[in-house]
N, C-alpha and C positions, 0 to 999 in steps of 0.2 A: 463347883460344878453342878450341884443340885439345881441351882437357878437356871443354868443353861438348859438342862433337861426339862425343867418345868416350862420355860419359855417355848421350847420346841413342842412340848405336849400341848400347850395352850393354842399354838398355831394350828395343830392338827385337829383341835376341837372346834374349829370354826371361827375363832377370834381373829381379827385382823392383826397384821404384824405389829402395829403399835401397841395394841391391847396385850398381845402375847408377851412383849418385852416389859412394859410397865406393870402388867399384871403379875409377872414373876418377881419384880424388884420392888414395886410400890410398898407392899406390906412391911418390909424391913426398913423402909425409908419414911414411914409414918403415914402412908396413904393406903387406906383399906383396898382390898382387891376389888370390891364392888365399885368404889369411887374411881379407882384407876381405870377400870373397864369403861365406865361412863365417860370419863374425861377423854380417853383415847378413841372413843367410838368413831369419830369423824376423820381420823388420821390415816385410815387404811387406803390402799390404792394410790399412794403418793399424795395424800391429803385430799380427802373427799373424792377419791377416784379421779384426780386431775393428772395423775402420772408424774407428779413432782417428786419431792424428797420421799424416799422409801419410808414406809411406816415403821419398820424396825429401827431405822435411824432416828426417827422422831421420838419413838418410845424410849430409846436409849438417852436421847438428849433430855427428855423429861426426868429420867432417873438421875442423870448427872446434876440437873438443876435442883432436884430434891435434896441431894447430898451436899452439893457445893454452891448452890445458888444464894444470892443476896436476899436477905429478909427485910432490908430497909433500903429505900431508894437512894439514900446518901452513901451507902456502903459501896463505893466505887471499886475498892480493892477486890472485894469478893465478887462483884459483878464482872470485873476483868478476868478473874480466875475462871469463872464459869464460861466466859467466852473463849478463853484459851483452851480449856478442856474440851469444849464443843468443837473447836477447830481441829484439835488433835484427834478427837474421835472421828470426825469426818474424813480426815486424811488417812487414818488407819483403816477405816472401812473401805474407802476408795482404793487404797493400796491392795486390798484383797480382792475387790470385785470390779475395779476399774471406774466406778461411779457411785454416787449416792442416789441417783434418780431412778425411780420406779420404771419408767418407760425404757430406760437403757438396760436396767438389770433384767427385766422380763423380755426385752426384745420386741415389745409390742406396746402401743399407747392405749392403756386402759382408760384413758380420758375420753375415748371415742366409743360409740356403741359397737362399732365393728371390732375395735381392738379388745374391748372387754369380752365380747363373744368369743373371739379367737383365743384369748388367754384362758377362758373357761374351757373351751373345747379341747385345747391342747394341754390342759391340766397344769398350766404354769404356776397357779397359786399353790397347788399341792406339791409340785415337784421342785420349784425354785425357791419359793418364799421361806420354807422352813430353814434353808441354808442361810438366808440373810438374817433371819431371827437368831439363829445359832451364832453367827458371827457377831451380831450386835451384843448378845449376851456374853460371849467370850471376852469381848473387848471391855464390857462393863466389869467383869470379874477382875480385870487388870487395873481399871481406872477408878473404881469407886473407893 
């Protein structure tokens, strides 16, 4: 539960959703917090603010890969396990929130200038995103 709280706190400190999740879990998985934050920097807003897959989901998939991912290209069994865990994570996140897409989670397309302005004005990043980060972290607690 400590990591769930840490991920939520990181999201409140101004890190994007992917950074908050991988920043909380990376260090225990062999990725320094500094490197984790750098790697995940472009994943916020649904991948580069394109309103695609939620950053919290992306950060969680990174963590799953660090723990369960193949380290050799020929390791197809491990690769398949990582894909299966990713699919399971996506399904479980969507079961809680109805989708894994940023635009649908926020109810606004942050991939447009108008949508981004609206999300900021309505406080969606501060009111909604911490919940998605928390869900991603809770699921990781069960799946790592």
